[in-house]
CHARMM-style PDB file with segment names, atoms N, HN, CA, C and O in Angstrom:
ATOM      1  N   MET     1       0.878  -1.333  -0.021  1.00  0.00      PROA
ATOM      2  CA  MET     1       0.053   0.039   0.058  1.00  0.00      PROA
ATOM      3  C   MET     1       0.888   1.116  -0.042  1.00  0.00      PROA
ATOM      4  O   MET     1       1.930   1.153   0.612  1.00  0.00      PROA
ATOM      5  N   PRO     2       0.466   2.248  -0.992  1.00  0.00      PROA
ATOM      6  CA  PRO     2       1.357   3.236  -1.073  1.00  0.00      PROA
ATOM      7  C   PRO     2       1.101   4.332   0.176  1.00  0.00      PROA
ATOM      8  O   PRO     2      -0.035   4.570   0.585  1.00  0.00      PROA
ATOM      9  N   LYS     3       2.304   4.968   0.728  1.00  0.00      PROA
ATOM     10  HN  LYS     3       3.227   4.774   0.396  1.00  0.00      PROA
ATOM     11  CA  LYS     3       2.610   5.704   1.721  1.00  0.00      PROA
ATOM     12  C   LYS     3       1.861   7.270   1.361  1.00  0.00      PROA
ATOM     13  O   LYS     3       2.035   7.636   0.199  1.00  0.00      PROA
ATOM     14  N   PRO     4       1.139   8.109   2.158  1.00  0.00      PROA
ATOM     15  CA  PRO     4       0.589   9.151   1.391  1.00  0.00      PROA
ATOM     16  C   PRO     4       1.547  10.358   1.849  1.00  0.00      PROA
ATOM     17  O   PRO     4       1.148  11.521   1.794  1.00  0.00      PROA
ATOM     18  N   VAL     5       2.793  10.028   2.291  1.00  0.00      PROA
ATOM     19  HN  VAL     5       3.117   9.083   2.335  1.00  0.00      PROA
ATOM     20  CA  VAL     5       4.008  11.044   2.535  1.00  0.00      PROA
ATOM     21  C   VAL     5       5.263  10.342   1.987  1.00  0.00      PROA
ATOM     22  O   VAL     5       5.421   9.121   1.974  1.00  0.00      PROA
ATOM     23  N   LYS     6       6.208  11.336   1.501  1.00  0.00      PROA
ATOM     24  HN  LYS     6       6.079  12.327   1.512  1.00  0.00      PROA
ATOM     25  CA  LYS     6       7.530  10.814   1.043  1.00  0.00      PROA
ATOM     26  C   LYS     6       8.593  11.728   1.660  1.00  0.00      PROA
ATOM     27  O   LYS     6       8.448  12.923   1.917  1.00  0.00      PROA
ATOM     28  N   GLU     7      10.005  10.761   1.914  1.00  0.00      PROA
ATOM     29  HN  GLU     7      10.123   9.790   1.705  1.00  0.00      PROA
ATOM     30  CA  GLU     7      10.994  11.703   2.550  1.00  0.00      PROA
ATOM     31  C   GLU     7      11.043  13.007   1.818  1.00  0.00      PROA
ATOM     32  O   GLU     7      10.764  13.067   0.620  1.00  0.00      PROA
ATOM     33  N   GLY     8      11.411  14.103   2.557  1.00  0.00      PROA
ATOM     34  HN  GLY     8      11.638  14.054   3.530  1.00  0.00      PROA
ATOM     35  CA  GLY     8      11.796  15.241   1.766  1.00  0.00      PROA
ATOM     36  C   GLY     8      10.668  16.089   1.739  1.00  0.00      PROA
ATOM     37  O   GLY     8      10.871  17.296   1.611  1.00  0.00      PROA
ATOM     38  N   GLU     9       9.374  15.614   1.849  1.00  0.00      PROA
ATOM     39  HN  GLU     9       9.209  14.633   1.953  1.00  0.00      PROA
ATOM     40  CA  GLU     9       8.265  16.133   1.413  1.00  0.00      PROA
ATOM     41  C   GLU     9       7.959  17.450   2.645  1.00  0.00      PROA
ATOM     42  O   GLU     9       8.252  17.150   3.802  1.00  0.00      PROA
ATOM     43  N   GLU    10       7.458  18.685   2.426  1.00  0.00      PROA
ATOM     44  HN  GLU    10       7.220  18.928   1.486  1.00  0.00      PROA
ATOM     45  CA  GLU    10       6.974  19.315   3.445  1.00  0.00      PROA
ATOM     46  C   GLU    10       5.281  19.481   3.355  1.00  0.00      PROA
ATOM     47  O   GLU    10       4.656  19.718   2.321  1.00  0.00      PROA
ATOM     48  N   ILE    11       4.832  19.333   4.419  1.00  0.00      PROA
ATOM     49  HN  ILE    11       5.339  19.140   5.259  1.00  0.00      PROA
ATOM     50  CA  ILE    11       3.428  19.468   4.722  1.00  0.00      PROA
ATOM     51  C   ILE    11       2.849  20.045   5.933  1.00  0.00      PROA
ATOM     52  O   ILE    11       3.503  19.778   6.941  1.00  0.00      PROA
ATOM     53  N   GLU    12       1.944  20.666   6.096  1.00  0.00      PROA
ATOM     54  HN  GLU    12       1.413  20.883   5.277  1.00  0.00      PROA
ATOM     55  CA  GLU    12       1.423  21.282   7.221  1.00  0.00      PROA
ATOM     56  C   GLU    12       0.328  20.311   8.030  1.00  0.00      PROA
ATOM     57  O   GLU    12      -0.714  19.888   7.530  1.00  0.00      PROA
ATOM     58  N   VAL    13       0.793  20.050   9.390  1.00  0.00      PROA
ATOM     59  HN  VAL    13       1.639  20.394   9.796  1.00  0.00      PROA
ATOM     60  CA  VAL    13      -0.224  19.128  10.023  1.00  0.00      PROA
ATOM     61  C   VAL    13      -0.596  19.796  11.275  1.00  0.00      PROA
ATOM     62  O   VAL    13      -0.002  20.835  11.560  1.00  0.00      PROA
ATOM     63  N   THR    14      -1.616  19.281  12.162  1.00  0.00      PROA
ATOM     64  HN  THR    14      -2.099  18.436  11.931  1.00  0.00      PROA
ATOM     65  CA  THR    14      -2.119  19.368  13.057  1.00  0.00      PROA
ATOM     66  C   THR    14      -1.812  18.441  14.297  1.00  0.00      PROA
ATOM     67  O   THR    14      -2.442  17.393  14.436  1.00  0.00      PROA
ATOM     68  N   ILE    15      -0.789  18.852  15.246  1.00  0.00      PROA
ATOM     69  HN  ILE    15      -0.277  19.704  15.133  1.00  0.00      PROA
ATOM     70  CA  ILE    15      -0.924  17.578  16.573  1.00  0.00      PROA
ATOM     71  C   ILE    15      -1.836  17.380  17.283  1.00  0.00      PROA
ATOM     72  O   ILE    15      -2.366  18.104  18.127  1.00  0.00      PROA
ATOM     73  N   GLU    16      -2.094  16.157  16.883  1.00  0.00      PROA
ATOM     74  HN  GLU    16      -1.663  15.569  16.197  1.00  0.00      PROA
ATOM     75  CA  GLU    16      -3.432  15.656  17.710  1.00  0.00      PROA
ATOM     76  C   GLU    16      -3.245  14.954  19.146  1.00  0.00      PROA
ATOM     77  O   GLU    16      -4.225  14.814  19.877  1.00  0.00      PROA
ATOM     78  N   ALA    17      -2.095  14.558  19.496  1.00  0.00      PROA
ATOM     79  HN  ALA    17      -1.298  14.671  18.903  1.00  0.00      PROA
ATOM     80  CA  ALA    17      -2.009  13.730  20.538  1.00  0.00      PROA
ATOM     81  C   ALA    17      -0.252  13.588  20.760  1.00  0.00      PROA
ATOM     82  O   ALA    17       0.557  13.662  19.836  1.00  0.00      PROA
ATOM     83  N   ILE    18       0.051  13.395  22.047  1.00  0.00      PROA
ATOM     84  HN  ILE    18      -0.607  13.335  22.798  1.00  0.00      PROA
ATOM     85  CA  ILE    18       1.231  13.231  22.364  1.00  0.00      PROA
ATOM     86  C   ILE    18       1.542  12.036  22.788  1.00  0.00      PROA
ATOM     87  O   ILE    18       0.863  11.420  23.610  1.00  0.00      PROA
ATOM     88  N   ALA    19       2.920  11.478  22.102  1.00  0.00      PROA
ATOM     89  HN  ALA    19       3.472  11.978  21.435  1.00  0.00      PROA
ATOM     90  CA  ALA    19       3.247  10.072  22.051  1.00  0.00      PROA
ATOM     91  C   ALA    19       3.893   9.979  23.470  1.00  0.00      PROA
ATOM     92  O   ALA    19       4.374  10.979  24.004  1.00  0.00      PROA
ATOM     93  N   ALA    20       3.889   8.515  24.180  1.00  0.00      PROA
ATOM     94  HN  ALA    20       3.498   7.703  23.746  1.00  0.00      PROA
ATOM     95  CA  ALA    20       4.501   7.989  25.325  1.00  0.00      PROA
ATOM     96  C   ALA    20       5.884   8.782  25.487  1.00  0.00      PROA
ATOM     97  O   ALA    20       6.273   9.189  26.582  1.00  0.00      PROA
ATOM     98  N   LYS    21       6.522   8.945  24.402  1.00  0.00      PROA
ATOM     99  HN  LYS    21       6.206   8.614  23.513  1.00  0.00      PROA
ATOM    100  CA  LYS    21       7.977   9.510  24.461  1.00  0.00      PROA
ATOM    101  C   LYS    21       8.072  10.814  24.389  1.00  0.00      PROA
ATOM    102  O   LYS    21       9.194  11.311  24.482  1.00  0.00      PROA
ATOM    103  N   GLY    22       7.023  11.582  24.224  1.00  0.00      PROA
ATOM    104  HN  GLY    22       6.111  11.178  24.149  1.00  0.00      PROA
ATOM    105  CA  GLY    22       6.899  13.119  24.267  1.00  0.00      PROA
ATOM    106  C   GLY    22       6.719  13.614  22.817  1.00  0.00      PROA
ATOM    107  O   GLY    22       6.466  14.818  22.784  1.00  0.00      PROA
ATOM    108  N   ASP    23       6.767  13.139  21.857  1.00  0.00      PROA
ATOM    109  HN  ASP    23       6.972  12.161  21.884  1.00  0.00      PROA
ATOM    110  CA  ASP    23       6.463  13.507  20.462  1.00  0.00      PROA
ATOM    111  C   ASP    23       5.317  13.663  20.313  1.00  0.00      PROA
ATOM    112  O   ASP    23       4.496  12.973  20.917  1.00  0.00      PROA
ATOM    113  N   GLY    24       4.926  14.775  19.324  1.00  0.00      PROA
ATOM    114  HN  GLY    24       5.592  15.336  18.834  1.00  0.00      PROA
ATOM    115  CA  GLY    24       3.569  15.018  18.771  1.00  0.00      PROA
ATOM    116  C   GLY    24       3.353  14.192  17.843  1.00  0.00      PROA
ATOM    117  O   GLY    24       4.298  13.846  17.135  1.00  0.00      PROA
ATOM    118  N   ILE    25       2.059  13.681  17.627  1.00  0.00      PROA
ATOM    119  HN  ILE    25       1.291  13.963  18.203  1.00  0.00      PROA
ATOM    120  CA  ILE    25       1.403  13.047  16.548  1.00  0.00      PROA
ATOM    121  C   ILE    25       0.398  13.558  16.120  1.00  0.00      PROA
ATOM    122  O   ILE    25      -0.615  13.971  16.684  1.00  0.00      PROA
ATOM    123  N   ALA    26       0.880  13.498  14.511  1.00  0.00      PROA
ATOM    124  HN  ALA    26       1.703  13.162  14.054  1.00  0.00      PROA
ATOM    125  CA  ALA    26      -0.023  14.012  13.517  1.00  0.00      PROA
ATOM    126  C   ALA    26      -0.499  12.995  12.751  1.00  0.00      PROA
ATOM    127  O   ALA    26       0.020  11.899  12.958  1.00  0.00      PROA
ATOM    128  N   LYS    27      -1.533  13.077  11.738  1.00  0.00      PROA
ATOM    129  HN  LYS    27      -1.955  13.968  11.569  1.00  0.00      PROA
ATOM    130  CA  LYS    27      -2.206  12.075  10.757  1.00  0.00      PROA
ATOM    131  C   LYS    27      -2.294  12.692   9.536  1.00  0.00      PROA
ATOM    132  O   LYS    27      -2.646  13.871   9.505  1.00  0.00      PROA
ATOM    133  N   LYS    28      -1.980  11.975   8.305  1.00  0.00      PROA
ATOM    134  HN  LYS    28      -1.694  11.017   8.330  1.00  0.00      PROA
ATOM    135  CA  LYS    28      -2.261  12.301   7.226  1.00  0.00      PROA
ATOM    136  C   LYS    28      -2.727  11.212   6.486  1.00  0.00      PROA
ATOM    137  O   LYS    28      -1.966  10.284   6.211  1.00  0.00      PROA
ATOM    138  N   ASP    29      -4.067  11.226   6.083  1.00  0.00      PROA
ATOM    139  HN  ASP    29      -4.685  11.980   6.306  1.00  0.00      PROA
ATOM    140  CA  ASP    29      -5.092   9.834   5.776  1.00  0.00      PROA
ATOM    141  C   ASP    29      -4.773   9.048   6.549  1.00  0.00      PROA
ATOM    142  O   ASP    29      -4.648   7.955   5.996  1.00  0.00      PROA
ATOM    143  N   GLY    30      -4.515   9.009   7.829  1.00  0.00      PROA
ATOM    144  HN  GLY    30      -4.616   9.896   8.278  1.00  0.00      PROA
ATOM    145  CA  GLY    30      -4.634   7.975   8.726  1.00  0.00      PROA
ATOM    146  C   GLY    30      -3.299   7.537   8.877  1.00  0.00      PROA
ATOM    147  O   GLY    30      -3.090   6.698   9.753  1.00  0.00      PROA
ATOM    148  N   PHE    31      -2.188   8.016   8.072  1.00  0.00      PROA
ATOM    149  HN  PHE    31      -2.357   8.698   7.360  1.00  0.00      PROA
ATOM    150  CA  PHE    31      -0.966   7.594   8.584  1.00  0.00      PROA
ATOM    151  C   PHE    31      -0.136   8.603   9.445  1.00  0.00      PROA
ATOM    152  O   PHE    31       0.102   9.789   9.213  1.00  0.00      PROA
ATOM    153  N   VAL    32       0.295   7.711  10.643  1.00  0.00      PROA
ATOM    154  HN  VAL    32       0.103   6.748  10.831  1.00  0.00      PROA
ATOM    155  CA  VAL    32       0.740   8.473  11.479  1.00  0.00      PROA
ATOM    156  C   VAL    32       2.251   8.790  11.252  1.00  0.00      PROA
ATOM    157  O   VAL    32       3.129   8.134  10.693  1.00  0.00      PROA
ATOM    158  N   ILE    33       2.278  10.365  12.045  1.00  0.00      PROA
ATOM    159  HN  ILE    33       1.564  10.899  12.499  1.00  0.00      PROA
ATOM    160  CA  ILE    33       3.661  11.201  11.704  1.00  0.00      PROA
ATOM    161  C   ILE    33       4.186  11.547  12.912  1.00  0.00      PROA
ATOM    162  O   ILE    33       3.437  12.385  13.413  1.00  0.00      PROA
ATOM    163  N   PHE    34       5.216  11.281  13.703  1.00  0.00      PROA
ATOM    164  HN  PHE    34       5.824  10.599  13.296  1.00  0.00      PROA
ATOM    165  CA  PHE    34       5.722  11.851  14.653  1.00  0.00      PROA
ATOM    166  C   PHE    34       6.405  12.966  14.465  1.00  0.00      PROA
ATOM    167  O   PHE    34       7.207  12.961  13.531  1.00  0.00      PROA
ATOM    168  N   VAL    35       6.273  14.162  15.269  1.00  0.00      PROA
ATOM    169  HN  VAL    35       5.622  14.165  16.028  1.00  0.00      PROA
ATOM    170  CA  VAL    35       6.840  15.205  15.037  1.00  0.00      PROA
ATOM    171  C   VAL    35       7.600  15.748  16.465  1.00  0.00      PROA
ATOM    172  O   VAL    35       6.920  16.416  17.244  1.00  0.00      PROA
ATOM    173  N   PRO    36       8.858  15.482  16.754  1.00  0.00      PROA
ATOM    174  CA  PRO    36       9.520  15.597  18.173  1.00  0.00      PROA
ATOM    175  C   PRO    36       9.504  17.046  18.355  1.00  0.00      PROA
ATOM    176  O   PRO    36       9.687  17.878  17.467  1.00  0.00      PROA
ATOM    177  N   GLY    37       9.234  17.302  19.775  1.00  0.00      PROA
ATOM    178  HN  GLY    37       9.086  16.625  20.497  1.00  0.00      PROA
ATOM    179  CA  GLY    37       9.098  18.837  20.014  1.00  0.00      PROA
ATOM    180  C   GLY    37       7.948  19.516  19.985  1.00  0.00      PROA
ATOM    181  O   GLY    37       7.807  20.492  20.721  1.00  0.00      PROA
ATOM    182  N   ALA    38       6.925  19.094  19.111  1.00  0.00      PROA
ATOM    183  HN  ALA    38       7.039  18.300  18.513  1.00  0.00      PROA
ATOM    184  CA  ALA    38       5.493  19.807  19.004  1.00  0.00      PROA
ATOM    185  C   ALA    38       4.460  19.410  20.047  1.00  0.00      PROA
ATOM    186  O   ALA    38       4.551  18.323  20.618  1.00  0.00      PROA
ATOM    187  N   HSD    39       3.429  20.312  20.322  1.00  0.00      PROA
ATOM    188  HN  HSD    39       3.355  21.195  19.859  1.00  0.00      PROA
ATOM    189  CA  HSD    39       2.765  20.301  21.397  1.00  0.00      PROA
ATOM    190  C   HSD    39       1.213  19.891  20.753  1.00  0.00      PROA
ATOM    191  O   HSD    39       0.929  20.209  19.598  1.00  0.00      PROA
ATOM    192  N   GLU    40       0.419  19.282  21.482  1.00  0.00      PROA
ATOM    193  HN  GLU    40       0.650  19.024  22.421  1.00  0.00      PROA
ATOM    194  CA  GLU    40      -1.034  19.066  21.065  1.00  0.00      PROA
ATOM    195  C   GLU    40      -1.844  20.225  20.770  1.00  0.00      PROA
ATOM    196  O   GLU    40      -1.705  21.214  21.490  1.00  0.00      PROA
ATOM    197  N   GLY    41      -2.601  20.246  19.895  1.00  0.00      PROA
ATOM    198  HN  GLY    41      -2.714  19.442  19.310  1.00  0.00      PROA
ATOM    199  CA  GLY    41      -3.196  21.446  19.247  1.00  0.00      PROA
ATOM    200  C   GLY    41      -2.508  22.351  18.222  1.00  0.00      PROA
ATOM    201  O   GLY    41      -3.217  23.085  17.532  1.00  0.00      PROA
ATOM    202  N   GLU    42      -1.224  22.352  18.076  1.00  0.00      PROA
ATOM    203  HN  GLU    42      -0.649  21.756  18.636  1.00  0.00      PROA
ATOM    204  CA  GLU    42      -0.501  23.251  17.110  1.00  0.00      PROA
ATOM    205  C   GLU    42      -0.601  22.532  15.876  1.00  0.00      PROA
ATOM    206  O   GLU    42      -0.635  21.340  15.573  1.00  0.00      PROA
ATOM    207  N   THR    43      -0.640  23.695  15.213  1.00  0.00      PROA
ATOM    208  HN  THR    43      -0.612  24.664  15.459  1.00  0.00      PROA
ATOM    209  CA  THR    43      -0.410  23.487  13.465  1.00  0.00      PROA
ATOM    210  C   THR    43       1.083  23.681  13.225  1.00  0.00      PROA
ATOM    211  O   THR    43       1.666  24.679  13.649  1.00  0.00      PROA
ATOM    212  N   VAL    44       1.628  22.819  12.614  1.00  0.00      PROA
ATOM    213  HN  VAL    44       1.154  22.008  12.270  1.00  0.00      PROA
ATOM    214  CA  VAL    44       3.265  23.084  12.388  1.00  0.00      PROA
ATOM    215  C   VAL    44       3.347  22.476  10.718  1.00  0.00      PROA
ATOM    216  O   VAL    44       2.724  21.533  10.232  1.00  0.00      PROA
ATOM    217  N   LYS    45       4.406  23.441  10.038  1.00  0.00      PROA
ATOM    218  HN  LYS    45       4.912  24.207  10.434  1.00  0.00      PROA
ATOM    219  CA  LYS    45       4.951  22.783   8.873  1.00  0.00      PROA
ATOM    220  C   LYS    45       6.316  21.941   9.027  1.00  0.00      PROA
ATOM    221  O   LYS    45       7.366  22.398   9.479  1.00  0.00      PROA
ATOM    222  N   VAL    46       6.128  20.768   8.617  1.00  0.00      PROA
ATOM    223  HN  VAL    46       5.275  20.397   8.249  1.00  0.00      PROA
ATOM    224  CA  VAL    46       7.128  19.681   8.843  1.00  0.00      PROA
ATOM    225  C   VAL    46       7.705  19.334   7.538  1.00  0.00      PROA
ATOM    226  O   VAL    46       7.082  19.488   6.487  1.00  0.00      PROA
ATOM    227  N   ARG    47       9.081  18.793   7.619  1.00  0.00      PROA
ATOM    228  HN  ARG    47       9.587  18.667   8.473  1.00  0.00      PROA
ATOM    229  CA  ARG    47       9.624  18.030   6.514  1.00  0.00      PROA
ATOM    230  C   ARG    47       9.554  16.636   6.988  1.00  0.00      PROA
ATOM    231  O   ARG    47       9.645  16.439   8.200  1.00  0.00      PROA
ATOM    232  N   ILE    48       9.413  15.711   6.231  1.00  0.00      PROA
ATOM    233  HN  ILE    48       9.338  15.872   5.247  1.00  0.00      PROA
ATOM    234  CA  ILE    48       9.402  14.293   6.646  1.00  0.00      PROA
ATOM    235  C   ILE    48      11.105  13.996   6.248  1.00  0.00      PROA
ATOM    236  O   ILE    48      11.789  14.277   5.264  1.00  0.00      PROA
ATOM    237  N   THR    49      11.395  13.250   7.613  1.00  0.00      PROA
ATOM    238  HN  THR    49      10.838  13.022   8.412  1.00  0.00      PROA
ATOM    239  CA  THR    49      12.786  12.744   7.444  1.00  0.00      PROA
ATOM    240  C   THR    49      13.009  11.478   7.411  1.00  0.00      PROA
ATOM    241  O   THR    49      14.115  11.034   7.102  1.00  0.00      PROA
ATOM    242  N   SER    50      11.791  10.571   7.785  1.00  0.00      PROA
ATOM    243  HN  SER    50      10.893  10.932   8.036  1.00  0.00      PROA
ATOM    244  CA  SER    50      12.085   9.104   7.327  1.00  0.00      PROA
ATOM    245  C   SER    50      10.428   8.617   7.502  1.00  0.00      PROA
ATOM    246  O   SER    50       9.576   9.071   8.266  1.00  0.00      PROA
ATOM    247  N   VAL    51      10.331   7.588   6.554  1.00  0.00      PROA
ATOM    248  HN  VAL    51      11.023   7.219   5.933  1.00  0.00      PROA
ATOM    249  CA  VAL    51       9.373   6.722   6.196  1.00  0.00      PROA
ATOM    250  C   VAL    51       9.192   5.658   6.679  1.00  0.00      PROA
ATOM    251  O   VAL    51       9.908   4.954   5.966  1.00  0.00      PROA
ATOM    252  N   LYS    52       8.687   4.936   7.478  1.00  0.00      PROA
ATOM    253  HN  LYS    52       8.106   5.508   8.057  1.00  0.00      PROA
ATOM    254  CA  LYS    52       8.476   3.712   7.780  1.00  0.00      PROA
ATOM    255  C   LYS    52       7.312   2.682   7.487  1.00  0.00      PROA
ATOM    256  O   LYS    52       6.283   3.206   7.059  1.00  0.00      PROA
ATOM    257  N   PRO    53       7.297   1.636   7.605  1.00  0.00      PROA
ATOM    258  CA  PRO    53       5.988   0.651   7.223  1.00  0.00      PROA
ATOM    259  C   PRO    53       4.818   1.077   7.891  1.00  0.00      PROA
ATOM    260  O   PRO    53       3.757   0.889   7.297  1.00  0.00      PROA
ATOM    261  N   ARG    54       4.791   1.622   9.023  1.00  0.00      PROA
ATOM    262  HN  ARG    54       5.653   1.776   9.506  1.00  0.00      PROA
ATOM    263  CA  ARG    54       3.421   2.044   9.431  1.00  0.00      PROA
ATOM    264  C   ARG    54       3.676   3.406  10.463  1.00  0.00      PROA
ATOM    265  O   ARG    54       2.993   3.584  11.472  1.00  0.00      PROA
ATOM    266  N   CYS    55       4.634   4.208  10.085  1.00  0.00      PROA
ATOM    267  HN  CYS    55       5.188   4.063   9.266  1.00  0.00      PROA
ATOM    268  CA  CYS    55       4.422   5.580  10.462  1.00  0.00      PROA
ATOM    269  C   CYS    55       5.901   6.291   9.860  1.00  0.00      PROA
ATOM    270  O   CYS    55       6.819   5.644   9.357  1.00  0.00      PROA
ATOM    271  N   ALA    56       5.866   8.012  10.080  1.00  0.00      PROA
ATOM    272  HN  ALA    56       5.120   8.537  10.489  1.00  0.00      PROA
ATOM    273  CA  ALA    56       6.811   8.374   9.545  1.00  0.00      PROA
ATOM    274  C   ALA    56       7.182   9.689  11.003  1.00  0.00      PROA
ATOM    275  O   ALA    56       6.495  10.065  11.952  1.00  0.00      PROA
ATOM    276  N   VAL    57       8.483  10.023  10.564  1.00  0.00      PROA
ATOM    277  HN  VAL    57       9.041   9.717   9.792  1.00  0.00      PROA
ATOM    278  CA  VAL    57       9.237  11.024  11.063  1.00  0.00      PROA
ATOM    279  C   VAL    57       9.274  12.291  10.619  1.00  0.00      PROA
ATOM    280  O   VAL    57       9.509  12.404   9.416  1.00  0.00      PROA
ATOM    281  N   ALA    58       9.069  13.530  11.394  1.00  0.00      PROA
ATOM    282  HN  ALA    58       8.878  13.438  12.372  1.00  0.00      PROA
ATOM    283  CA  ALA    58       9.206  14.581  10.768  1.00  0.00      PROA
ATOM    284  C   ALA    58       9.721  15.431  11.637  1.00  0.00      PROA
ATOM    285  O   ALA    58       9.634  15.142  12.831  1.00  0.00      PROA
ATOM    286  N   GLU    59      10.395  16.708  11.219  1.00  0.00      PROA
ATOM    287  HN  GLU    59      10.466  16.943  10.250  1.00  0.00      PROA
ATOM    288  CA  GLU    59      11.197  17.576  11.703  1.00  0.00      PROA
ATOM    289  C   GLU    59      10.342  18.951  11.219  1.00  0.00      PROA
ATOM    290  O   GLU    59       9.816  19.101  10.116  1.00  0.00      PROA
ATOM    291  N   ARG    60      10.342  19.975  12.407  1.00  0.00      PROA
ATOM    292  HN  ARG    60      10.769  19.853  13.303  1.00  0.00      PROA
ATOM    293  CA  ARG    60       9.751  21.214  12.133  1.00  0.00      PROA
ATOM    294  C   ARG    60      10.638  22.141  10.982  1.00  0.00      PROA
ATOM    295  O   ARG    60      11.867  22.091  10.937  1.00  0.00      PROA
ATOM    296  N   VAL    61       9.874  22.928  10.133  1.00  0.00      PROA
ATOM    297  HN  VAL    61       8.876  22.969  10.170  1.00  0.00      PROA
ATOM    298  CA  VAL    61      10.543  23.517   8.979  1.00  0.00      PROA
ATOM    299  C   VAL    61      10.616  24.941   9.437  1.00  0.00      PROA
ATOM    300  OT1 VAL    61      11.132  25.796   8.718  1.00  0.00      PROA
TER     301      VAL     61
END
């Protein structure tokens, strides 16, 4: 199944929750994106840094 994001892509996401390790959790088309340092309720522009089979990791732009 194709992923809705690609490495290097820049998108705007809303942080929906905070993970156990403190990273912000956003979703695009149901696909989880972890954003270190983000806070619940924030809307942030991020760059996808890695895409894994079930999630992605991004950094703030």
